Each structure stands twice: as C-alpha cells, then as structure tokens.
C-alpha positions in Angstrom: 117.8 128.3 282.8 118.8 124.7 283.2 115.9 122.2 282.5 116.8 120.1 285.6 116.3 123.2 287.8 112.8 123.7 286.4 111.7 120.1 286.9 113.6 119.1 290.0 111.5 117.9 292.9 112.3 119.4 296.3 110.6 118.5 299.6 110.5 120.7 302.7 109.6 118.8 305.9 111.0 121.2 308.5 108.0 123.4 309.3 105.1 123.1 306.9 105.3 120.2 304.4 105.9 121.6 301.0 106.7 120.2 297.6 108.2 122.2 294.8 108.9 121.3 291.2 111.2 124.1 290.1 109.6 127.3 291.3 106.1 125.8 291.4 104.5 124.7 294.7 102.8 121.4 294.3 99.9 120.9 296.7 99.7 117.3 298.1 96.1 116.8 299.4 95.2 114.3 302.0 96.9 113.0 305.0 97.6 109.5 303.7 99.1 110.9 300.4 101.3 113.3 302.4 102.3 110.4 304.6 103.4 108.4 301.6 105.3 111.5 300.2 107.0 112.0 303.6 108.0 108.4 304.1 109.5 108.2 300.6 111.2 111.6 300.9 112.9 110.6 304.2 114.6 107.8 302.2 116.3 110.4 300.0 115.8 108.6 296.7 116.4 105.1 298.0 113.9 102.3 297.7 111.4 101.8 300.6 109.9 98.3 300.9 106.2 98.1 300.1 105.6 96.4 303.4 107.2 99.2 305.3 105.1 101.7 303.4 101.9 99.8 304.1 102.8 99.6 307.9 103.5 103.3 308.0 100.3 104.3 306.1 97.9 101.9 307.8 99.4 101.4 311.3 96.2 100.2 313.0 94.3 98.0 310.5 95.5 97.6 307.0 93.4 97.6 303.9 91.9 94.3 302.6 94.3 94.3 299.7 97.4 96.2 300.9 99.3 95.9 297.6 96.5 97.3 295.5 95.8 100.0 298.1 99.4 101.1 298.0 99.6 101.0 294.2 96.5 103.2 294.0 98.1 105.7 296.5 101.3 105.7 294.5 99.4 106.3 291.3 97.6 109.3 292.9 101.0 110.7 294.2 102.5 110.4 290.7 99.5 112.4 289.2 99.8 115.0 291.9 103.5 115.4 291.4 103.0 115.7 287.6 105.3 113.0 286.4 105.0 109.3 286.1 108.6 108.8 287.1 108.3 111.0 290.3 107.7 107.7 292.2 109.4 104.7 290.7 108.7 101.1 291.4 112.1 99.5 291.8 113.6 96.3 293.1 113.1 96.6 296.9 110.0 98.8 296.7 109.3 102.4 295.7 111.5 105.4 295.5 110.9 109.1 295.2 112.8 110.9 292.5 114.9 113.1 294.8 118.4 113.2 296.2 119.3 113.8 299.8 119.9 117.5 299.3 116.5 117.8 297.7 114.9 117.0 301.1 115.6 119.8 303.7 115.7 117.5 306.8 118.3 115.2 305.1 120.4 118.2 304.0 120.2 119.6 307.5 121.3 116.3 309.1 124.2 115.9 306.6 125.5 119.4 307.1 125.1 119.3 310.9 126.9 116.0 311.1 129.8 117.3 308.9 130.0 120.4 311.1 130.2 118.3 314.3 132.9 116.2 312.6 134.9 119.3 311.7 134.6 120.6 315.2 135.8 117.2 316.6 138.7 117.4 314.2 139.8 120.8 315.6 138.6 122.9 312.7 136.2 125.4 314.3 136.0 127.7 311.2 134.9 124.9 308.8 132.6 123.6 311.5 131.0 127.1 311.9 130.5 127.5 308.1 128.9 124.0 307.8 126.7 124.5 310.9 125.7 128.0 309.6 124.8 126.5 306.2 122.8 123.7 308.0 120.8 126.4 309.9 119.7 128.1 306.6 117.1 126.6 304.3 118.0 126.1 300.7 117.4 129.5 299.0 114.4 129.6 296.7 114.4 131.6 293.5 111.8 134.3 293.7 111.9 134.6 297.5 109.4 132.1 298.8 109.1 131.2 302.5 112.8 131.2 303.3 112.7 133.8 306.1 109.7 132.1 307.7 111.4 128.7 308.0 111.5 127.5 311.6 115.3 126.9 311.5 115.8 130.3 310.0 113.8 131.9 312.8 115.6 129.9 315.5 119.0 131.0 314.1 117.9 134.7 314.1 116.8 134.4 317.7 120.1 132.9 318.6 118.8 129.4 319.4 119.6 126.2 317.7 116.0 124.9 318.0 113.0 124.8 320.2 113.7 121.5 321.9 110.7 120.0 320.1 109.8 118.7 316.7 112.5 117.4 314.2 115.3 119.2 316.1 114.5 117.8 319.5 112.5 115.4 321.6 108.8 115.0 321.7 105.9 115.6 319.2 104.5 119.0 318.7 100.8 119.5 318.2 98.9 122.6 317.1 100.0 125.9 318.4 103.5 124.5 319.1 102.5 122.6 322.2 103.0 118.9 322.9 99.7 117.1 322.3 97.9 116.0 325.4 98.0 112.2 326.1 94.8 110.4 327.0 94.6 109.3 330.7 95.1 105.6 331.2 
C-alpha cells in the first residue's frame, strides 16, 4: 500500500463532519475546533487569513488576544490530527494539508460544475458520467459510511437533494428541519 494513502487527510462535510487519516477516523472534539477544521477544509489547501479565521470562530465577541487564541486552537487541531504539518502557518495565514478532492464538498462542486459545462457543450453522456460521479461519495476502503451518505441516499431515491443544507437554500437544524427563528 502506498504510504500517502495511509497518511492522507480527507474531510467529509456533506452529512456528518468526519476526518480520516487513511482508514482511521480522527475524532475532532469541540465546536470551535471543528469550526476551525471546516473553515480551513473549505479553502481546499489554500491559505486562510488569520483575521478571517478569528472572525469565523468568534463572530460575536473575540478573545482578548485573538492571535494567541487562534494559535492555541491551531496547536490543538494539529495534535488532534496527529501531525504538526497538518495545519501549516504560511504567508497569508494558515492552510490545512488537503487538496480539493480530499474535501467531499469541494469535489462535489468541481464535478457538478464540470458536468453542467459538458451538458452546455452538448455532451450529455460525459455530463451524465460526471454528475453521477459527483453524486457518489469517494469510496472508502473497508466499507465505511458510503451507503449512508446523504448524497448517496438522495441519488438512490431519485432526487438530487433535499432543497436544504449544502445542496440547497436554508439552514437545517436537528431532525432535518429548519431551525426556528426567534420572534422579533
């Protein structure tokens, strides 16, 4: 087996948030730590400015020393992910050690856009193949949760999505319903 496949970091954001290093699920405890992971993962391995991360992680009232608080959180995420280079401090901020195809939502967006482009170009067979691939999560060795993935379930039911969550408008709360908004 290739060493890269055993150590490669993959992030699932569609459905339940999950991080894997090779075949091993890596639990990421705490909402703020998961928030940092998600914000970095959505950048697909590109740098995210420290100020953007601070604003995303502390939207209401920031910590007294935002740079120190962010660095502490980054250090915790590195420990959780099991590698000091999993989150790198680079010119322009911090970057997660992933490529676009290592993050399911970015892979989905790329394949769906390519499928739409092929359809517009008059190539429905290529479009169908790309859109079919976009609707299937990346297969995991040893099984895993592939069949339980929300996109996989929607495709089996013959729908492209639920109209909520990452594939459509509006936030989704617990039990798949939009959260209630407080009265003004």
